[in-house]
DSSP file (Angstrom, degrees, kcal/mol; ACC not computed):
  #  RESIDUE AA STRUCTURE BP1 BP2  ACC     N-H-->O    O-->H-N    N-H-->O    O-->H-N    TCO  KAPPA ALPHA  PHI   PSI    X-CA   Y-CA   Z-CA
    1    1 A M              0   0    0      0, 0.0     2,-0.3     0, 0.0     0, 0.0   0.000 360.0 360.0 360.0 122.7  -56.7    8.0    0.8
    2    2 A K        -     0   0    0      1,-0.1     2,-0.2     0, 0.0     0, 0.0  -0.608 360.0-126.7 -84.8 136.8  -54.7   10.4    2.9
    3    3 A K        -     0   0    0     -2,-0.3     2,-0.1     1,-0.1    -1,-0.1  -0.541  29.1-108.1 -79.5 144.8  -55.4   10.6    6.7
    4    4 A S     >  -     0   0    0     -2,-0.2     4,-1.5     1,-0.1     3,-0.4  -0.414  25.8-119.4 -71.8 152.6  -56.1   14.0    8.2
    5    5 A N  H  > S+     0   0    0      1,-0.2     4,-2.2     2,-0.2     5,-0.2   0.840 109.6  55.2 -64.1 -36.8  -53.3   15.4   10.3
    6    6 A W  H  > S+     0   0    0      1,-0.2     4,-2.4     2,-0.2    -1,-0.2   0.841 105.3  53.1 -69.7 -31.2  -55.4   15.6   13.5
    7    7 A K  H  > S+     0   0    0     -3,-0.4     4,-2.4     2,-0.2    -1,-0.2   0.906 109.8  48.5 -68.1 -40.2  -56.3   11.9   13.3
    8    8 A L  H  X S+     0   0    0     -4,-1.5     4,-2.2     2,-0.2    -2,-0.2   0.941 114.5  44.6 -64.4 -47.3  -52.7   11.0   13.1
    9    9 A K  H  X S+     0   0    0     -4,-2.2     4,-2.4     1,-0.2    -2,-0.2   0.908 115.0  47.9 -64.9 -42.0  -51.7   13.2   16.0
   10   10 A L  H  X S+     0   0    0     -4,-2.4     4,-2.3     2,-0.2    -1,-0.2   0.895 111.1  51.5 -65.8 -39.8  -54.6   12.1   18.2
   11   11 A G  H  X S+     0   0    0     -4,-2.4     4,-1.8     2,-0.2    -2,-0.2   0.910 111.9  45.7 -63.1 -43.3  -53.9    8.4   17.4
   12   12 A I  H  X S+     0   0    0     -4,-2.2     4,-2.3     2,-0.2    -2,-0.2   0.902 112.1  52.0 -67.0 -40.7  -50.2    8.7   18.4
   13   13 A A  H  X S+     0   0    0     -4,-2.4     4,-2.4     1,-0.2    -2,-0.2   0.889 108.8  51.0 -62.3 -38.5  -51.2   10.6   21.5
   14   14 A M  H  X S+     0   0    0     -4,-2.3     4,-2.2     2,-0.2    -1,-0.2   0.876 108.8  50.9 -68.2 -36.2  -53.6    7.9   22.5
   15   15 A L  H  X S+     0   0    0     -4,-1.8     4,-1.7     2,-0.2    -2,-0.2   0.913 111.2  48.2 -65.0 -41.4  -50.9    5.2   22.0
   16   16 A I  H  X S+     0   0    0     -4,-2.3     4,-1.5     1,-0.2    -2,-0.2   0.909 110.8  51.3 -65.1 -41.1  -48.6    7.1   24.2
   17   17 A L  H  X S+     0   0    0     -4,-2.4     4,-0.7     1,-0.2    -1,-0.2   0.900 107.8  52.6 -61.5 -40.6  -51.3    7.5   26.8
   18   18 A S  H  < S+     0   0    0     -4,-2.2     3,-0.5     1,-0.2     4,-0.5   0.860 109.1  49.7 -65.7 -33.1  -52.0    3.8   26.8
   19   19 A L  H >< S+     0   0    0     -4,-1.7     3,-0.6     1,-0.2    -1,-0.2   0.781 103.9  59.4 -74.9 -25.5  -48.3    3.1   27.4
   20   20 A S  H 3X S+     0   0    0     -4,-1.5     4,-0.9     1,-0.2    -1,-0.2   0.656  93.0  67.4 -77.9 -13.1  -48.2    5.5   30.3
   21   21 A T  H 3X S+     0   0    0     -4,-0.7     4,-2.0    -3,-0.5    -1,-0.2   0.791  87.9  67.8 -75.2 -25.9  -50.8    3.6   32.2
   22   22 A T  H <> S+     0   0    0     -3,-0.6     4,-1.9    -4,-0.5    -1,-0.2   0.934  99.7  46.0 -63.0 -48.3  -48.5    0.5   32.7
   23   23 A P  H  > S+     0   0    0      0, 0.0     4,-1.5     0, 0.0    -1,-0.2   0.872 110.8  55.1 -62.5 -32.3  -46.1    2.3   35.1
   24   24 A M  H  X S+     0   0    0     -4,-0.9     4,-1.0     1,-0.2    -2,-0.2   0.886 105.9  51.4 -66.0 -36.6  -49.0    3.6   37.0
   25   25 A I  H  < S+     0   0    0     -4,-2.0     3,-0.4     1,-0.2    -1,-0.2   0.902 109.5  50.5 -64.2 -40.1  -50.4    0.1   37.4
   26   26 A L  H  < S+     0   0    0     -4,-1.9    -1,-0.2     1,-0.2    -2,-0.2   0.778 111.5  48.0 -69.9 -25.6  -47.0   -1.0   38.7
   27   27 A L  H >< S+     0   0    0     -4,-1.5     3,-1.4    -5,-0.2     4,-0.2   0.634  88.6  86.6 -88.2 -14.2  -46.9    1.8   41.2
   28   28 A T  G >< S+     0   0    0     -4,-1.0     3,-1.8    -3,-0.4    -1,-0.2   0.857  79.9  59.6 -57.6 -40.8  -50.4    1.3   42.6
   29   29 A P  G 3  S+     0   0    0      0, 0.0    -1,-0.3     0, 0.0    -2,-0.1   0.745 100.3  58.7 -62.7 -19.2  -49.5   -1.3   45.2
   30   30 A F  G <  S+     0   0    0     -3,-1.4    -2,-0.2    -4,-0.1     2,-0.1   0.435  81.3 108.8 -90.9   1.6  -47.2    1.2   46.9
   31   31 A L  S <  S-     0   0    0     -3,-1.8     2,-1.3    -4,-0.2     7,-0.1  -0.461  75.9-123.3 -74.6 150.7  -49.9    3.8   47.5
   32   32 A H  S    S+     0   0    0     -2,-0.1     2,-0.3     0, 0.0    -1,-0.1  -0.511  74.3 104.8 -95.2  65.9  -51.1    4.3   51.1
   33   33 A I  S    S-     0   0    0     -2,-1.3     5,-0.0    -4,-0.1    -2,-0.0  -0.852  77.3 -78.2-134.9 171.2  -54.8    3.6   50.5
   34   34 A D     >  -     0   0    0     -2,-0.3     4,-1.7     1,-0.1     3,-0.3  -0.232  42.4-109.2 -73.1 165.0  -57.0    0.6   51.3
   35   35 A T  H  > S+     0   0    0      1,-0.2     4,-2.3     2,-0.2     5,-0.2   0.849 114.4  57.2 -64.4 -38.7  -57.0   -2.6   49.2
   36   36 A K  H  > S+     0   0    0      1,-0.2     4,-2.1     2,-0.2    -1,-0.2   0.892 107.7  48.7 -61.7 -39.1  -60.4   -2.0   47.6
   37   37 A S  H  > S+     0   0    0     -3,-0.3     4,-2.7     2,-0.2    -1,-0.2   0.887 109.2  52.7 -68.2 -38.5  -59.3    1.3   46.2
   38   38 A K  H  X S+     0   0    0     -4,-1.7     4,-2.5     2,-0.2    -2,-0.2   0.907 110.2  48.4 -62.3 -41.9  -56.1   -0.2   44.8
   39   39 A I  H  X S+     0   0    0     -4,-2.3     4,-2.4     2,-0.2    -2,-0.2   0.911 112.7  48.1 -64.8 -42.4  -58.1   -2.9   43.0
   40   40 A A  H  X S+     0   0    0     -4,-2.1     4,-2.3     2,-0.2    -2,-0.2   0.907 112.7  47.9 -65.5 -42.1  -60.4   -0.3   41.6
   41   41 A I  H  X S+     0   0    0     -4,-2.7     4,-2.5     2,-0.2    -2,-0.2   0.926 112.8  48.4 -64.7 -45.0  -57.5    2.0   40.4
   42   42 A T  H  X S+     0   0    0     -4,-2.5     4,-2.2     2,-0.2    -2,-0.2   0.921 112.6  48.0 -62.8 -44.7  -55.7   -1.0   38.8
   43   43 A T  H  X S+     0   0    0     -4,-2.4     4,-2.3     1,-0.2    -1,-0.2   0.917 112.3  49.4 -61.8 -44.1  -58.8   -2.2   37.0
   44   44 A T  H  X S+     0   0    0     -4,-2.3     4,-2.8     1,-0.2    -2,-0.2   0.911 110.5  50.1 -62.3 -43.3  -59.6    1.3   35.8
   45   45 A L  H  X S+     0   0    0     -4,-2.5     4,-2.5     2,-0.2    -1,-0.2   0.881 109.9  50.7 -64.8 -38.1  -56.0    1.8   34.5
   46   46 A I  H  X S+     0   0    0     -4,-2.2     4,-2.2     2,-0.2    -1,-0.2   0.926 112.9  45.9 -64.6 -43.9  -56.1   -1.5   32.6
   47   47 A I  H  X S+     0   0    0     -4,-2.3     4,-2.6     2,-0.2     5,-0.2   0.931 113.9  48.0 -65.3 -45.5  -59.4   -0.6   31.0
   48   48 A I  H  X S+     0   0    0     -4,-2.8     4,-2.5     1,-0.2     5,-0.3   0.908 111.5  51.6 -61.4 -41.8  -58.2    2.9   30.1
   49   49 A G  H  X S+     0   0    0     -4,-2.5     4,-1.9    -5,-0.2    -1,-0.2   0.919 113.4  43.1 -61.6 -45.0  -55.0    1.5   28.7
   50   50 A N  H  X S+     0   0    0     -4,-2.2     4,-2.3     2,-0.2     5,-0.3   0.917 114.6  49.1 -68.9 -42.9  -56.7   -1.0   26.5
   51   51 A V  H  X S+     0   0    0     -4,-2.6     4,-2.2     1,-0.2     5,-0.2   0.928 114.3  44.8 -63.9 -45.0  -59.4    1.4   25.2
   52   52 A T  H  X S+     0   0    0     -4,-2.5     4,-2.3    -5,-0.2    -1,-0.2   0.866 112.0  53.6 -68.9 -34.0  -56.9    4.1   24.4
   53   53 A F  H  X S+     0   0    0     -4,-1.9     4,-1.9    -5,-0.3    -2,-0.2   0.954 115.2  38.1 -64.2 -49.4  -54.5    1.7   22.7
   54   54 A Y  H  X S+     0   0    0     -4,-2.3     4,-1.9     2,-0.2    -2,-0.2   0.828 115.7  52.9 -75.5 -29.8  -57.2    0.2   20.4
   55   55 A S  H  X S+     0   0    0     -4,-2.2     4,-2.1    -5,-0.3    -1,-0.2   0.913 110.3  48.6 -67.7 -41.7  -58.9    3.6   19.8
   56   56 A G  H  X S+     0   0    0     -4,-2.3     4,-2.0    -5,-0.2    -2,-0.2   0.887 110.6  51.7 -62.9 -38.6  -55.5    5.1   18.8
   57   57 A G  H  X S+     0   0    0     -4,-1.9     4,-1.8     2,-0.2     8,-0.3   0.870 107.5  52.5 -65.1 -36.8  -55.0    2.1   16.5
   58   58 A F  H  < S+     0   0    0     -4,-1.9    -2,-0.2     1,-0.2    -1,-0.2   0.904 111.0  47.0 -64.8 -41.0  -58.3    2.7   14.9
   59   59 A L  H  < S+     0   0    0     -4,-2.1    -2,-0.2     1,-0.2    -1,-0.2   0.853 113.6  48.1 -69.6 -34.3  -57.5    6.3   14.2
   60   60 A L  H  < S-     0   0    0     -4,-2.0     4,-0.4    -5,-0.2    -1,-0.2   0.791 109.9-126.1 -77.6 -27.5  -54.0    5.4   12.8
   61   61 A G     X  -     0   0    0     -4,-1.8     4,-2.3    -5,-0.2     5,-0.2  -0.188  28.2 -71.9  98.1 164.3  -55.3    2.7   10.5
   62   62 A K  H  > S+     0   0    0      2,-0.2     4,-2.3     1,-0.2     5,-0.2   0.904 125.9  47.9 -63.8 -45.7  -54.3   -0.9   10.1
   63   63 A E  H  > S+     0   0    0      1,-0.2     4,-1.6     2,-0.2    -1,-0.2   0.944 117.6  39.6 -65.2 -49.1  -50.9   -0.4    8.4
   64   64 A L  H  > S+     0   0    0     -4,-0.4     4,-2.4     1,-0.2     5,-0.2   0.859 114.1  55.5 -69.7 -35.0  -49.6    2.2   10.8
   65   65 A F  H  X S+     0   0    0     -4,-2.3     4,-2.5    -8,-0.3    -2,-0.2   0.921 108.9  46.2 -63.5 -45.3  -51.1    0.4   13.8
   66   66 A T  H  X S+     0   0    0     -4,-2.3     4,-2.0     2,-0.2    -1,-0.2   0.843 111.0  54.4 -67.7 -31.9  -49.3   -2.8   13.0
   67   67 A K  H  X S+     0   0    0     -4,-1.6     4,-1.6    -5,-0.2    -2,-0.2   0.949 113.3  40.4 -65.1 -48.7  -46.1   -0.9   12.4
   68   68 A Y  H  X S+     0   0    0     -4,-2.4     4,-1.9     1,-0.2    -2,-0.2   0.869 112.9  55.5 -68.0 -36.3  -46.2    0.8   15.9
   69   69 A K  H  X S+     0   0    0     -4,-2.5     4,-0.6     1,-0.2    -1,-0.2   0.891 107.7  49.3 -63.6 -39.4  -47.4   -2.5   17.5
   70   70 A A  H  < S+     0   0    0     -4,-2.0     3,-0.5     1,-0.2     6,-0.3   0.874 111.3  49.6 -67.5 -36.3  -44.3   -4.3   16.1
   71   71 A R  H  < S+     0   0    0     -4,-1.6    -2,-0.2     1,-0.2    -1,-0.2   0.823 109.8  50.8 -71.4 -30.1  -42.0   -1.6   17.4
   72   72 A L  H  < S+     0   0    0     -4,-1.9    -1,-0.2    -5,-0.1    -2,-0.2   0.570  85.6 101.8 -84.0  -8.9  -43.6   -1.7   20.9
   73   73 A N    ><  -     0   0    0     -4,-0.6     3,-1.8    -3,-0.5     4,-0.3  -0.660  68.3-146.4 -77.8 120.1  -43.2   -5.4   21.1
   74   74 A P  G >  S+     0   0    0      0, 0.0     3,-1.1     0, 0.0     4,-0.4   0.759  94.5  67.0 -60.8 -24.5  -40.1   -6.2   23.4
   75   75 A R  G 3  S+     0   0    0      1,-0.2     3,-0.2     2,-0.1     4,-0.1   0.765 102.4  47.3 -66.4 -23.1  -39.3   -9.3   21.3
   76   76 A N  G <  S+     0   0    0     -3,-1.8     3,-0.5    -6,-0.3    -1,-0.2   0.416  86.5  90.8 -97.5   1.3  -38.5   -7.1   18.3
   77   77 A W  S <  S+     0   0    0     -3,-1.1    -1,-0.2    -4,-0.3    -2,-0.1   0.860  96.2  29.8 -68.7 -36.3  -36.3   -4.6   20.1
   78   78 A F  S    S+     0   0    0     -4,-0.4    -1,-0.2    -3,-0.2     2,-0.2   0.264  88.8 119.0-111.9  11.9  -32.9   -6.3   19.6
   79   79 A K        -     0   0    0     -3,-0.5     2,-0.3     1,-0.1    -3,-0.0  -0.543  66.1-118.1 -76.3 142.7  -33.5   -8.1   16.3
   80   80 A K        -     0   0    0     -2,-0.2     2,-0.2     1,-0.1    -1,-0.1  -0.609  28.2-118.9 -79.7 140.1  -31.2   -7.2   13.5
   81   81 A K        -     0   0    0     -2,-0.3     2,-0.3     1,-0.1    -1,-0.1  -0.566  26.4-116.6 -79.3 141.6  -33.0   -5.7   10.5
   82   82 A K        -     0   0    0     -2,-0.2     2,-0.3     1,-0.1    -1,-0.1  -0.562  26.5-122.7 -76.8 139.0  -32.6   -7.6    7.2
   83   83 A K        -     0   0    0     -2,-0.3     2,-0.4     1,-0.0    -1,-0.1  -0.650  23.2-136.8 -82.3 136.7  -30.8   -5.8    4.4
   84   84 A T        -     0   0    0     -2,-0.3    -1,-0.0     2,-0.0     0, 0.0  -0.741  11.2-129.4 -95.7 142.1  -32.8   -5.4    1.3
   85   85 A Q              0   0    0     -2,-0.4    -1,-0.0     1,-0.1     0, 0.0  -0.714 360.0 360.0 -87.7 136.2  -31.3   -5.9   -2.1
   86   86 A P              0   0    0      0, 0.0    -1,-0.1     0, 0.0    -2,-0.0   0.497 360.0 360.0 -73.3 360.0  -31.8   -3.1   -4.7
């Protein structure tokens, strides 16, 4: 069963959005606002990041989601790929 094009694009966009929340979380302590607001912003960003990540994964499907998840895992960034025999 072929996935529709808009689901694929929306799923990838949601994964990218979820990854962009992490730098925002790291920059939150340097804002010139009170502590309660910083806590609220950080909590909101964590929730938005998780919801968009898993929603994007749902739209992409299990196979594509696990493929992107493996690529985004820092432990797999510098591993050498195994050569396949024909």
